[in-house]
C-alpha positions, 0 to 999 in steps of 0.5 A: 146534395152530395152524399158522403160517407166516411169509412174509418176502420182499424185493420187489426180489429176489422169486423167480419160484417161489411155493414159494420165497417160502413155504417156508424150505428146498429140501426143503420146496419140492420136497415141496410142488411134488410134492404140488401136481403129484400133486394136479393129475394127479388133477384137483386133488383127492386123497381122505384115503386118497390123501394118506395114501398120498402121505405114507407113500411120502414117509416110506418114501423110496419116492416116485419123481418128477422135479423141476425143480431144476437139479441134478436136471433130467431125472432120476428122484429118490427123495424122503424126508420124515418123515410127521409133518413133512409134515403139520405143515410142508407140508400143514397150512400150505398148508391154513391159507393157502388153497393147499389146501382140505379138504372134511370131508364128502367127505374130499378135499383140493383145490388152491385159489385162496383163497391168492390172495384172502387175499393180496389181503385182506392188501394191502387191510389194509396200504393201510388201515393206511397211511391211518390217522391217527397212533395215540395211541402217540406216540414221545417222544424 
């Protein structure tokens, strides 16, 4: 199954948090942030077993962490998120967008900067589109 994530944003009200731009729900944002923080604590990389352990802990509601949401500041929180939905709605889209790389040979997930490069490519694509001549599809009115 091809995983697609649509990013919609208002350039006049762009949030400071990149996760708010990418993920639709607060729960998805929190889980994605905790995942990236967990990976950073392991030098930006997790092997397949560690990722599965993370997903299982989430699924079982046993992942204890601190989150930076205002109502939870300074408190330990237990997170729960369905394991299948974690892979479908968090990890796979983050891999597809280049936020996380997966090395098939080492079987490791790594925090990546490819996302930034891909967004730059999208910006260049738009700049080219703006400069294109009028297409053959003309609006008649």
